[in-house]
Steps between C-alpha positions, in 0.01 A plus 500: 500500500779408265831681524447643151165645594651646820766671299265641241263630770778673690644661179161626394423641851839673502441642162152609591636679805793664313256653255297633799178387312313482834558870545291598206196704589226283633690175404417338833134584470464378144706192565269409790184572285644260246554228762141543617346504147680189390430313822126560460522417130632158579170452690297614203484874521502688167584840651813645325785688665377833357145429627638402844704815519196709430292303750759527777604866442184668371222256602401468135347164433561319167201494273391154393702315775317306769482684827620182683829515307558863592414442863752200485763750400415757758501235776848377400631855486375554858652165605842600359488838673399336832760225457790737421445689820456186703809317365721803562470433876656150450246342728444128518267357228210324672176336393327811614718730287445279199127508554517873525685515162241263341221714637645807323537304175136377508335796684244588227491178293506224763194296572342323800509121483284246672657157493488171691800627701315813597451860382784734413546835318769546242462877514636485855787274393370203700653158432303256287287237652454300183724305263609655174659387180699689231275522198244258363737196506776641717672364803327518836657712756544383856194432715370820649529364850878484459535860384536676841775257619687521168467878504639529851803274397551714190502825703749358745735394230461820308581708810798287579634543141446870516698527828787299360509682164795718406334820383784566254465164323275596207466148371397365842236775528340400164515129585337561833215691329455237231500228762236683707281544190518128407439375850203729568326423167555134564328524834226701322349646823208681338200419281597791269783748454780253574705604186469871563583459867799283443645726239435782742698335776778423260526861403477622856799283599698646220399845599598427863858453384497774232536292188296577188173299521421226262195526271339238277341622179159357403666363183725290722214335691536160330882480565444617859228244576683222336806578713288462810362172386841361396650610832219319696512185292882463495543642852783724364488858614768595251247474224293787642804699610647489146161582338450808719856612462488474122176694485647771719811518291285539185322793660812668614641474140182662365530784758864560413435487122206746525702737711800493278294548195325792652827668585654435158199590296433853625704780645280758666706808396530396132140403468376820673706704253372297207137572603575876547685535167271272293157591637567862624365434851616646830782313674289464816230324298749278326660392834153385627436294186855352509430399862197310384706318233767408755222375738374280217843352424439171674119486440305352208217747525343767724169670548422866572420402853845348540664840404269687735595266790877498430548871437213677682367662172139577456316267269469776236879573518591136473277450203661804327848375551419144374314646198802718414746206541273302265486782247882543513538130427646371832197313603212301339145528633278177518126473559216744545484802736373301797758221493786663317851379565838634371807301401850605380532531128758271338 
């Protein structure tokens, strides 16, 4: 990546750490949920981050959303949980371990294939035995018969790079993870789930060395895919490195801006006193409602179920607090009773 991008990334990571953003309540969980939701969205899922949270934490399925999309999200969550535990042991990455990752990713949405090369099961992470292309008129990936050999060479090089890596060199860690993503997706070992599995491996390598994982928003799909294409056509890995670094920097800036705004906008003590004085409510009740407003500081909207999950309130209690915050003018309610959401009032 360019020296300018390196400097910006290091500065933002330092600022992110200094602000202790990652120490916020449930930050790690919600950050991971965001990674998962956007990774599946790139593959066509319409499940939102709020819907994914309710699905993961409460088992509440999103009405009107295809079950296949929700299973895709559940599978990827399980794959990340499995992968995080596995990568923490710093074992060699092998064809078998990549197959195990792909099997988690495709557990409930993978299909069985019968091709001229033979039968294989995507839900078990088995390597493809047919040739594939990217899209209707896209470039053909390597012949399926070459995949095992290429995958073996990839694993060998990846493990060698991991062993030679300086664990304090943050830039080298990111470049290794981006390289692994690009190389694996270029081999395209599976009939389905390549993108999710490659992004998963990228994130696991970042987690292995304790750097903040990279996520790609669904709105950035075009830029991300084009960077993969340009890198392949020009045989210049720097193109993909710079694209991924710039996306990561953009997300870090958003995180920092949201956090700073949340700290500046509301002081818990002052707001609690304001509620008590203006609305003549008990301080203990005001503190609970202020906690909800602080929780919402970096969120566009929430549902009753989100408050129940985050604070352990009963549904009746959560609805009462949200209704009072709306009546007091701090929140706006949207939608009917069954699908009501709440956003901060400008």
